[in-house]
Wavefront OBJ file of the C-alpha trace (Angstrom):
o trace
v 5.374 -5.415 22.434
v 8.069 -3.070 21.287
v 8.249 -1.856 17.194
v 10.849 0.809 15.964
v 9.786 3.648 14.267
v 11.756 3.762 10.610
v 11.893 6.301 7.967
v 9.537 5.611 5.197
v 9.618 8.289 2.843
v 8.922 11.621 4.115
v 7.296 10.026 7.118
v 8.175 7.646 9.842
v 5.984 4.886 10.776
v 5.919 1.333 12.493
v 4.970 -2.273 11.214
v 2.206 -3.877 12.453
v 2.698 -7.302 12.750
v 0.548 -9.637 11.149
v -0.690 -11.880 13.850
v -2.321 -8.417 15.288
v -4.063 -7.617 11.937
v -5.691 -10.974 11.467
v -6.835 -11.224 14.839
v -8.346 -7.663 14.451
v -9.520 -8.454 10.708
v -7.419 -5.872 9.281
v -6.634 -5.298 6.172
v -4.379 -3.480 3.528
v -5.771 -0.291 2.965
v -8.181 -0.257 5.781
v -8.699 2.730 7.719
v -8.014 3.432 11.297
v -8.146 6.344 13.743
v -5.177 7.401 15.130
v -4.822 9.922 17.880
v -2.791 10.979 20.946
v -3.840 10.594 24.607
v -1.412 12.181 27.532
v 1.673 10.531 26.231
v 0.268 7.608 24.348
v -0.608 6.885 20.694
v -3.715 5.321 20.308
v -4.364 3.280 17.017
v -8.524 2.107 16.781
v -10.997 0.857 14.423
v -13.379 3.341 13.306
v -16.933 2.367 14.077
v -18.956 2.271 10.750
v -21.445 4.382 10.679
v -24.508 2.783 8.896
v -26.125 5.180 6.572
v -29.792 4.875 5.321
v -30.708 5.186 1.685
v -33.073 7.975 2.775
v -29.833 9.399 4.010
v -27.309 8.682 1.050
v -30.500 10.562 -1.479
v -30.619 13.567 0.911
v -28.285 15.681 -0.725
v -28.817 13.892 -4.122
v -29.629 16.807 -7.018
v -28.718 14.536 -10.258
v -25.383 16.260 -10.623
v -23.462 13.423 -10.788
v -25.593 11.747 -13.771
v -23.134 10.359 -16.682
v -23.178 12.868 -19.674
v -22.697 11.678 -23.218
v -19.239 10.293 -24.238
v -17.288 9.331 -27.176
v -15.456 5.709 -27.821
v -13.111 7.551 -29.952
v -10.628 5.604 -32.481
v -9.183 2.636 -31.653
v -5.799 2.824 -30.108
v -4.288 -0.562 -30.191
v -6.050 -4.119 -30.726
v -9.407 -3.269 -29.197
v -12.422 -4.804 -31.331
v -15.236 -2.378 -32.042
l 1 2 3 4 5 6 7 8 9 10 11 12 13 14 15 16 17 18 19 20 21 22 23 24 25 26 27 28 29 30 31 32 33 34 35 36 37 38 39 40 41 42 43 44 45 46 47 48 49 50 51 52 53 54 55 56 57 58 59 60 61 62 63 64 65 66 67 68 69 70 71 72 73 74 75 76 77 78 79 80
């Protein structure tokens, strides 16, 4: 299938037909891998890395605990 490279802002891009996206279950904002192999551009779906709960907490040191915050004063028609 031939597609045309088109200008998108400061970049160039191609449109992927919806039939291909549907068949591969690719949705808007999904992440894809793109690489150059010889004189080809290869676009692929990255393999999802399964991370165990232990791995998720491995580097956790409690830095991300929520801090106190204030609701402040009403700005519009909020009900407190």
